[in-house]
Every structure is written in structure tokens, then in C-alpha cells.
SELO-485885 format. One line per 4 residues: number of its first residue (from 0); for each residue z, y negated, x negated of C-alpha. Coordinates in pm, 1 decimal, decimal comma, always signed. Each point is the difference from the previous one (the first is absolute). Example, Ala and Ser with C-alpha at 12.3 -4.5 7.8 and 13.67 -1.06 7.14 Angstrom:
BEGIN
0	+780,0 +450,0 -1230,0  -66,0 -344,0 -137,0
***
This chain:
BEGIN
0	-2239,1 +1913,0 +9823,1  +59,4 -339,7 -154,3  +330,4 -21,8 +23,3  +94,6 +305,7 -159,7
4	+120,6 -89,0 -317,9  -22,2 +323,0 -246,5  +292,4 -21,3 -367,5  +51,0 +338,4 -79,1
8	+28,5 +212,8 -292,4  +2,0 +388,5 -84,1  -0,2 +329,2 -262,7  -0,7 +356,2 +9,5
12	+265,8 +218,0 -253,3  -184,6 +306,3 -3,0  +203,1 +305,7 -82,1  -44,9 +105,8 -327,1
16	+201,0 +381,7 -47,0  -219,1 +155,4 +226,4  -104,0 +310,1 -263,1  +333,0 +61,5 -105,9
20	+150,8 +123,8 +398,7  +27,4 +377,5 -14,2  -206,9 +152,4 +250,0  +267,8 +165,6 +154,5
24	+181,2 -332,6 +70,1  -312,0 -159,5 +149,7  +53,5 +257,9 +273,9  +347,0 +39,6 +70,1
28	+137,6 -327,4 -134,9  +186,2 -204,7 +214,9  -138,1 -338,4 -72,7  +92,5 -382,9 +15,3
32	-123,0 -318,3 -141,5  +250,0 -263,7 -80,9  -78,4 -417,2 -82,9  +262,1 -167,3 -43,4
36	-105,8 -432,0 -20,5  +113,1 -400,9 +68,5  -272,8 -147,2 +284,2  +104,1 -392,8 +16,8
40	-184,9 -221,3 +295,9  -23,8 -306,8 +164,1  -104,6 -52,0 +336,0  -213,9 -347,9 +40,3
44	-109,7 +43,3 +339,5  -311,5 +132,8 -116,2  -184,1 +326,8 +51,4  -173,2 +190,7 -307,8
48	-210,3 +309,3 +30,0  -90,2 +226,4 -323,2  -222,4 +225,0 -58,4  +15,4 +225,4 +322,4
52	+5,3 -264,5 +228,5  +337,6 +71,5 +56,9  +296,2 -353,0 -0,6  +266,9 +201,8 -156,2
56	+87,2 -207,5 -330,4  +77,0 +367,7 -171,9  -130,5 +351,2 +62,8  +106,0 +256,8 -200,5
60	-241,1 +304,5 +16,7  +24,1 +302,7 -79,9  -318,6 +297,4 -113,0  +14,0 +329,6 -0,2
64	-205,5 +281,4 -174,1  +83,3 +416,0 +179,4  -238,7 +264,5 -18,4  -266,1 -143,4 -188,6
68	-56,5 -329,5 +242,0  +133,7 -392,3 +7,7  +181,7 -102,2 +314,3  +26,1 -353,6 -10,2
72	+222,1 -208,4 +195,3  +277,3 +314,0 +55,6  +240,3 -262,5 -1,2  +14,8 -354,2 +19,4
76	+313,8 -256,7 -3,0  +1,6 -383,8 +69,4  +203,6 -267,3 +43,3  -20,1 -346,6 +56,1
80	+354,7 -87,7 -142,9  +171,8 -21,4 -364,9  +148,2 +311,3 -92,3  +156,7 +245,2 -323,6
84	-25,0 +354,3 +129,7  -81,1 +292,0 -69,7  -272,9 +182,7 +195,1  -58,3 +387,0 +23,7
88	-300,1 +193,6 +80,6  +94,6 +368,4 +156,0  -349,9 +109,3 -129,5  +67,2 +426,5 +85,0
92	+126,1 -185,6 +379,2  -392,7 -97,7 -24,5  -146,7 +268,8 -93,4  +221,6 +203,8 +198,9
96	-175,9 -205,0 +364,3  -335,4 +2,4 -191,2  -9,1 +428,0 -77,8  -46,4 -82,8 -360,2
100	+68,9 +264,0 -231,9  +26,2 -134,4 -352,4  +104,0 -328,3 -119,9  -250,7 -138,2 -309,0
104	+76,2 -379,0 -61,5  +56,5 -335,2 +91,2  -68,9 -372,2 +10,9  +202,1 -317,6 +120,2
108	-172,2 -336,2 +80,0  +174,6 -306,0 +29,4  -102,3 -254,3 +210,3  +98,4 -381,8 +19,1
112	-51,9 -299,5 +181,2  +137,7 -358,8 +58,9  +89,2 -338,4 -187,6  +253,4 -9,6 -292,1
116	+30,5 +414,7 +118,6  +130,2 +196,9 -283,8  +9,1 +384,6 -112,7  +189,3 +150,7 -238,8
120	-58,1 +429,1 -23,5  +295,7 +119,0 -199,1  -60,0 +368,9 +45,0  -185,1 +335,8 +137,0
124	+72,8 +319,5 -19,0  -129,5 +336,8 +123,7  +337,1 +201,4 +86,1  -11,3 +398,3 +90,4
128	+330,6 +92,9 +149,7  -76,7 +355,9 +91,1  +236,4 +161,2 -251,6  -168,3 +338,2 -78,7
132	+196,5 +198,4 -266,7  -144,9 +194,1 -288,9  +73,4 +254,7 -227,4  -189,0 +258,1 -206,1
136	+67,1 +324,0 -144,8  -95,6 +187,9 -338,1  -133,2 +358,2 -13,4  -23,7 +104,1 -336,8
140	-325,4 +271,0 -2,8  +181,5 +212,5 -316,0  +372,8 +48,4 +139,5  -82,3 +2,0 +366,6
144	+274,9 -225,8 +20,7  +7,3 -247,4 +298,9  +158,3 -344,0 -38,5  +241,0 -146,9 +258,0
148	-164,0 -262,2 +225,8  +66,1 -336,3 -246,7  -25,2 -417,8 +202,5  -214,9 -215,6 -205,1
152	-236,8 -318,1 +84,0  -304,4 +125,4 -108,7  -79,4 -407,3 -74,1  +184,4 +27,0 -255,4
156	-148,4 +248,4 -160,2  -276,7 -66,5 -269,7  +61,9 +327,2 -214,6  +82,9 +361,9 +44,3
160	+265,7 -55,8 -266,6  +242,2 -214,4 +259,9  -14,4 +337,9 +178,8  +269,1 +81,6 -277,8
164	-51,7 +300,3 -153,5  -255,9 +263,1 +69,0  -125,2 +349,1 -40,7  -285,3 +165,1 -220,6
168	-235,3 +89,3 +306,3  +90,8 -176,7 +337,6  -117,6 -128,3 +346,6  +147,5 -278,6 +252,2
172	+92,4 -6,8 +290,1  +10,1 -318,1 +209,2  +206,3 -31,4 +318,5  +50,1 -315,1 +277,3
176	+246,2 -68,9 +261,5  -37,3 -297,4 +294,0  +250,9 -116,9 +177,7  -75,2 +226,9 +260,0
180	+41,5 +353,2 -175,1  -320,1 +121,1 -58,4  -67,6 +70,7 -326,8  -331,0 +108,8 -203,8
184	-66,5 +158,7 -308,7  -269,1 -26,0 -258,8  +20,9 +320,0 -182,4  -251,0 -112,6 -280,9
188	+106,1 -363,8 -77,8  -156,7 +9,9 -345,3  -315,9 -7,7 +166,5  -300,1 +194,0 -63,8
192	+127,2 +176,8 -239,4  +223,5 +355,5 +24,3  +224,0 -59,8 -252,2  +71,1 -199,6 -263,7
196	+141,8 +83,8 -375,3  +252,7 -203,8 -150,9  +96,8 -59,6 -350,0  +239,3 -181,5 -175,5
200	-139,8 +95,7 -359,4  -91,1 -230,1 -299,6  -234,7 +33,7 -256,7  +184,2 +96,0 -322,6
204	-131,5 -85,0 -331,3  +138,1 +97,6 -336,7  -28,7 -209,4 -276,9  +218,3 +152,3 -249,9
208	+112,6 +369,1 +28,2  +26,2 +45,5 -333,4  +378,2 +168,6 -35,5  +226,6 +141,5 -273,0
212	+325,2 +107,3 +154,2  +128,6 +78,5 -359,7  -77,7 -415,2 -125,3  +338,5 -229,4 -26,0
216	-258,4 -275,5 +66,8  +3,6 -103,3 +349,9  -356,7 -117,5 -25,5  -117,3 +410,6 +4,6
220	+268,0 +92,5 +244,3  -182,6 -269,3 +286,7  -315,5 +59,0 +144,1  -215,3 -268,6 +217,9
224	-196,1 -12,2 +291,7  -164,5 -246,9 +240,7  +83,2 +8,2 +421,8  -27,6 -221,0 +263,1
228	+336,1 +5,0 +172,9  +33,4 -372,6 +132,9  +199,9 -39,3 -377,9  +274,2 +170,1 +31,6
232	+222,9 -22,0 -247,7  +125,9 +361,9 -29,7  -69,4 +326,9 +139,5  +98,4 +285,2 +21,6
236	-120,2 +284,0 -219,0  -40,6 +349,3 +141,5  -119,1 +272,7 -245,1  -119,0 +384,1 +153,8
240	+213,1 -183,4 +272,8  +292,3 -45,4 -147,7  +166,4 -355,0 -0,4  +8,1 -155,3 -373,7
244	+116,9 -309,3 +123,9  -95,9 -329,0 +41,5  -190,5 -23,6 -309,2  -319,2 -138,2 +11,1
248	+24,7 -348,3 -56,3  -195,6 -317,4 +120,7  -145,6 -185,1 -359,0  -215,9 -231,4 +139,6
252	-265,5 +2,2 +261,1  -47,1 +371,4 +122,5  +89,4 +127,1 -335,0  +278,0 +231,9 -52,5
256	+176,4 +231,9 -239,7  +221,2 +295,0 +18,7  +285,1 +96,6 -243,6  +107,8 +333,7 -115,4
260	+341,1 -162,5 -142,0  +48,5 +97,6 -411,8  +175,6 +295,0 +13,6  -122,8 +425,3 +120,2
264	+305,0 +122,2 +212,0  +105,3 +22,8 +345,6  +45,5 -359,0 +77,5  -319,2 -152,7 -145,2
268	-284,1 +255,0 +117,2  +121,7 +143,2 +315,5  -81,6 -67,0 +364,6  +192,8 +106,3 +275,7
272	-85,1 +34,3 +330,5  +206,4 -112,4 +271,1  +365,2 +95,4 +99,1  +61,7 +322,9 +136,9
276	+317,0 -88,6 +168,9  -20,7 +112,9 +364,6  +110,9 -230,0 +283,6  +190,9 +378,1 +139,1
280	+158,2 +52,9 -308,8  +447,4 +141,6 -22,3  +220,0 +192,9 -173,6  +266,1 +230,2 +102,2
284	+257,8 -225,1 -57,0  +148,3 -144,4 +362,5  -68,7 -344,8 +3,7  +279,5 -82,6 +247,9
288	+287,3 +151,6 -232,2  +248,6 -250,3 -121,2  -22,6 +183,2 -405,9  -395,8 +24,6 +32,1
292	-261,0 -177,3 +94,6  -367,9 -101,5 -19,5  -192,4 -322,4 -106,0  -357,0 -12,1 +81,9
296	-299,0 -254,6 -76,7  -386,2 -10,5 -2,3  +48,1 +61,1 -371,8  +262,9 +179,6 -53,0
300	+226,3 +274,5 +148,0  +409,1 +105,7 -107,1  +233,7 +233,9 +98,6  +355,9 -65,5 -78,9
304	+281,0 +241,3 -22,7  +372,9 +9,5 -44,6  +79,8 +278,5 -315,7  +174,1 +174,7 +266,6
308	-287,9 +135,8 +180,6  -106,7 +305,8 -161,9  -363,3 +52,1 +62,6  -269,1 -143,9 -208,7
312	-190,5 -333,7 +123,7  -351,7 +171,0 +142,6  -256,5 -289,4 +112,4  -331,5 +148,7 +224,5
316	-260,3 -240,7 +26,7  -235,9 +153,6 +299,9  -345,6 -171,7 -113,5  -182,7 +180,1 +321,9
320	+25,4 -26,6 +361,9  -187,1 +194,7 +293,5  -289,8 -194,8 +152,3  -253,9 +75,0 +309,7
324	-343,9 -209,4 -11,9  -223,0 +53,7 +338,8  -377,9 -23,1 -52,1  -188,8 -137,1 +294,5
328	-242,3 +294,0 -1,0  -279,2 -211,1 +198,3  +15,7 -183,6 -361,0  -82,6 +314,7 -252,6
332	-298,8 -114,3 -105,7  -18,5 -347,3 +3,1  +323,2 -88,2 -139,4  +174,4 +187,3 -301,4
336	+374,0 +64,3 -35,6  +229,0 -60,3 -262,5  +388,7 +134,9 +20,9  +227,4 -275,1 -42,9
340	+226,2 +72,7 -316,1  -137,5 +339,4 -36,6  +200,9 +244,6 -207,6  -67,9 +341,9 +133,8
344	-133,9 +123,6 +355,5  +159,4 +187,4 +246,3  -206,0 +116,7 +284,5  -299,2 -124,5 +193,9
348	-43,0 +99,7 +374,9  -75,3 -136,5 +355,9  +129,8 +122,8 +377,7  -191,3 +220,4 +203,5
352	-109,5 -220,8 +336,7  +25,2 +297,0 +197,3  +298,6 +191,7 -118,7  +159,0 -289,4 -225,7
356	+104,5 +265,2 -237,6  -40,2 -96,1 -378,3  -326,7 +99,0 -219,9  +8,2 -73,9 -361,7
360	-273,9 -49,0 -191,4  +16,2 +207,5 -323,4  -26,5 -118,6 -383,1  -329,5 -34,8 -93,2
364	-120,1 -124,8 +312,2  +115,8 -337,2 -142,7  +77,9 -96,2 -333,8  +242,4 -264,3 -76,7
368	-32,4 -176,7 -343,5  +224,3 -93,8 -289,4  -10,4 -355,7 +177,8  +39,8 +158,4 +381,2
372	-363,9 -40,1 +109,8  -111,4 +232,3 +213,4  -341,4 +105,8 +13,9  -167,4 +340,4 +259,0
376	-231,7 +274,8 -188,2  -318,3 +81,6 +130,8  +114,7 +321,4 +107,5  +334,0 -152,7 +124,2
380	+35,6 +117,7 +388,2  +106,5 -393,3 +98,9  -406,9 -53,1 +29,1  -13,5 +274,0 +256,7
384	+324,3 -133,6 +231,2  -145,5 -326,2 -13,3  -351,1 +162,2 +108,6  +87,8 +217,0 +239,0
388	+361,3 -11,3 +78,5  +90,5 -344,8 -37,9  +190,0 -30,9 +361,5  +193,5 +290,0 -137,6
392	+183,0 -214,4 -266,1  +359,1 -206,3 +233,7  -46,6 -305,2 +14,0  -293,7 -50,2 -290,3
396	+263,3 +70,7 -252,3  +43,5 +143,2 -359,6  +352,9 +52,6 -136,9  +54,5 -35,7 -293,1
400	+341,3 +93,4 -190,3  +93,2 -69,8 -336,7  +224,9 -116,8 -265,3  -21,1 -364,4 -49,4
404	+155,8 -206,0 -329,2  +33,0 -351,2 -14,4  -107,5 +96,9 -385,1  -281,9 +168,0 +43,0
408	-189,6 -225,3 -178,2  +234,4 +71,3 -331,3  +55,2 +342,5 +95,6  -381,1 +91,4 -15,2
412	-14,7 -172,5 -391,8  -107,9 +286,2 -168,4  -40,9 -129,4 -301,2  +357,6 -77,5 -61,3
416	+250,5 +117,1 -346,4  +341,9 +18,0 +172,3  +282,7 -188,0 +193,4  +186,9 -310,5 -62,1
420	+377,7 +10,3 +109,1  +193,5 -288,6 +12,3  +347,1 +178,4 -60,9  +335,4 -207,1 +122,1
424	+339,7 -28,5 -169,8  +258,6 -179,4 -2,7  -27,5 -223,8 -341,2  +395,3 +14,5 -41,1
428	-42,6 +383,8 -104,7  -115,2 -141,8 -286,1  +251,7 +283,2 -177,4  -119,6 +278,7 +141,1
432	-359,5 +3,2 +8,9  -131,7 +339,0 +51,2  -89,4 +111,4 +276,5  +119,5 +382,0 +26,2
436	-321,6 +109,7 +257,9  -320,1 -161,6 +196,8  -179,0 +225,9 +209,1  -310,6 -198,7 +123,7
440	-200,3 +261,5 +219,6  -359,7 -58,5 +183,7  -26,6 +271,0 +284,0  -426,8 +11,7 +151,6
444	-41,3 +112,6 +339,2  +0,9 +392,0 -103,5  +378,5 -37,0 -84,8  -134,5 +28,1 -352,0
448	+286,5 -198,9 -253,7  -93,6 -223,6 -308,6  +291,0 -86,1 -181,3  +127,9 -162,7 -306,5
452	+362,8 +53,9 -121,7  +174,9 -264,8 -208,6  +317,7 +146,8 -229,6  +220,1 -211,8 -120,4
456	-210,8 -264,8 +13,3  +92,1 -250,7 -276,0  -27,5 -341,3 +92,6  +118,2 -223,8 -275,8
460	-275,7 -142,2 -171,9  -12,5 -176,4 +383,9  +354,6 -182,8 -65,4  -54,9 -177,8 -331,1
464	+126,5 -336,1 +4,4  -350,2 -90,0 -136,5  -236,0 +137,2 +303,9  +297,7 +10,1 +263,7
468	-106,5 -231,6 +226,8  -357,0 +95,4 +35,7  +137,6 +244,4 +170,7  +272,2 -116,0 +139,5
472	+42,4 -147,1 +419,1  +212,2 -64,6 +283,6  -6,6 +172,5 +318,8  +157,6 -55,0 +303,8
476	+240,3 +252,5 +84,7  +49,7 +125,6 -309,5  +11,9 -272,5 -236,7  -136,6 +24,2 -406,3
480	-200,2 +254,6 -23,9  -239,4 +120,1 -267,6  -385,1 +147,0 +109,5  -83,3 +200,6 -253,0
484	-383,6 +137,2 -26,1  -72,6 +362,7 -8,9  -363,2 +90,2 -63,1  -77,7 +382,8 +136,4
488	-357,0 +111,1 -136,3  -164,9 +161,9 +267,9  -113,8 +326,7 -275,5  +434,7 +44,1 +16,1
492	-12,9 +41,1 +370,6  -284,7 +261,9 -3,2
***
């Protein structure tokens, strides 16, 4: 009509990230749209109409998209007085009221009318108040090992390496738990692939592989290579599984050099395995005695006795312990099996569902190699049990009893030349440096002993003033000692 005053302005704000909302959250999220604003207006006694023919000086109109369709004016807020506030629209409640399932997008229209009216929009946010918990676990398809469920935020993971140490061949399982406690597991989180293969190997190119270990010229005892290790300054060098030391030095860019010292001796050219000292090491000395005691650290073990104690000191260093692994019979063909820290197999068996008797699987019906990998020969009866007598295996579990060792990787170094043992003695014995008898014995699973006996072991060369400082250390509980290396060639034990 002629007396209506139309004075308004409107603007539309669209949500830019609708494509990034995960499908699970679209369906199960608790969505709330928030907007904070400052609105200022005056009352001049006139009536103003906006583009929709309404007389509100401010209207905030929420439009949402759900189940593939737009629902305009899902919520309209209006006012004609000045205010500063945070306005929230419960999208999920609207969807429940209208039997909608999947939230997909939204937009907000701000409509302002009237003379001397001002609107400042400070913020628009979309919140999902549905607190779901995410977990993943790794199934190693080579070893059959299944990791524990690990809580994480999938939105923060961009590459597989961010999940930590990964096996060579594996699959990932994904689990979500909603606030009510319901959970869902996706067993193929790695997409349409049956498994993922992962490797941290780096291609290495030798640029100078000529070496003369008899030369006294350092450059002739050095090899060079190029490899991308991210610019790491120093790299460990292993030769046939033995640690030669942190000897690969970055000389610029991706170029490295490995130097082999300047002499051909034990100290320059030998590589060593990690220590074989067990956490279970013990002695025949009573550790509670006031005149005898033991000292133990991660790097050494010492036993001290008074001369009044007649027995010789004996130190026992167990290298193996009993272990059992359970194999899920249902995974016979879709997962491998590796016995962790394997040293020697004892028995493979299952319990009969009907009579609970133990049923052993004879050797030959399975094969375990030196690294603990289990395989099943084609003629093994296990295949018949799986096809025809699966339910006979109680709880679907096959048991592997074996000897395990924390040193399985070291013991598997079949090309070892011998053993290095650090013998510790008080340095005050500078005038009595001969050990009458020292026996070092290695015992196998069959009860055989391979022994090296040192008679009248003369250690004077280590106590010479010119070299003594190379072997002298301070050990709490013993005092100042000499740490003397003894080398036992393998051929002397056979």
C-alpha cells in the first residue's frame, strides 16, 4: 500500500565445507548451528517491511539440506530491539521432528530493515555435539598378531606412518563407540584392498665400493653411498646382522661415508650383536648376606664374596623361557603365524571339545623355521581337521608351547665368529692380575655343554699404566673396576 515503507538489506552465508562431513557423522551427529552478532536499531515510530513482507527489523533464517533436499526457513528468529547474543539452532532436533536421517548442508540468511539499523555478525559455527570415540587396531597377516585397540582421531591422521611402527603386511580394523555405548567395527578400514604392504626400506646406491683393508690410507678404507635418510647425520651400520657401530657419516646432502678404521684388529673390524645379558641373570651368592652381595644393572652383573666363603662364584645367565601362543583355528588360511621371540618348539596341540583330552599335532604336521614362522605342509592332517572336524577343536584354539628368548634375533645370527665377554674385576688387584681358573659354559636344549676354560688367565697387559685408563670404570657397589674383554672363538667351543 502507499503508506508501507520498504527499507531493508539481506545477505546469505553458505557453509563451505559440506563435502568434508563424514557419512557416519551426517547420520549420527548431534548438529547445532551457532551465530553470534551485535544488532543495533532505533524506534522512530515507523513501520518497515522486509523483502518477505514482514515487519521484523532483524530476521535470521536457517535453511538446511537433509536427505538430498533443501528445507528453507527450517528456523526463523526475529527481533525489533537492539541486542548482542549467541543464537543456536538445534538441527538434529528439527530432523527428528521431521523424520529426516542425514544432515548434509546449511545456509543462513540475515534480513535487516529500518532506518539507522546496524548488524555485525561476529561468528558462525557448526558443532557436532555427538561425542564418538574412534579406535583402530593392526592385524599382522604374517605373524597373526593382533594389536590392542588404540584410541585416535582419524581427522588428524594423514599418512599411515602416523600410526607408528607398522608390520610388513597387515590390515586395519576401525571401531567407533557412541555415547550410549553402542559400537560398530569396520574390518576393512583399508578400503577395497585385502591388505596393506608397508616398507621403510630406502634405495641405496654405492658411489665408491672399492676398499683395501690392508691399506693405511684412510680413504682406501672407506666406502661411499647415496641414500635418502632425510639428512640424518649419523647412521648405524650392520654387517650380516652385526652392529659395526654408528659409522655412516653424512658428508652433505644424501651422501654418506663408512670408514673401517686404520688397523685390522678386534677393535676396528668386528661387528657385535646386542648384549646377551638376561634380566633373569643370577648367581650362587646369597644377596642378603652381609659378607657377600650382588650388583645388577642393565649393562652388567656382579657378584662379590668374602674370602671366608669357600665356594667359587657361579653366575647363571638364562637365555630362554617357556611361552605359549594361541592360534585362532578359523584364521588358518587367511593369516600367517609367527611365534614371538622363538627359540625352539616344544609341543603343538588342541583340546577335544567332547572329552577335553589334549590332542597333539605331531612334528611334520607343522613346520616352524628359525624365525618362528609356522607353516602347514600340504599332507598335514590340520587341513582335514579344518574341513571335517572343525568343531572338535575346543574354542577353536590351537596351542603352541615353545621356548622363547629375548635374544632370539641375536641367537639367530648363524655366521657369528664367537663371543665377547666383558670380565669385571677390582682394579686394586694391580699386583695380583692372574685368574687361576675361569670357566665359561654354553648349554643347549639337549643338555650339551660347550665350555671354554681359562687357566692362569694373565691380565697384566690391561693394568699397564699406558692402557689402564681404557678399561677402568667405577661401578656403584663394587668401586673402581677393570672391564676386560675376553674373546672366545666359536671353533674353540666345538
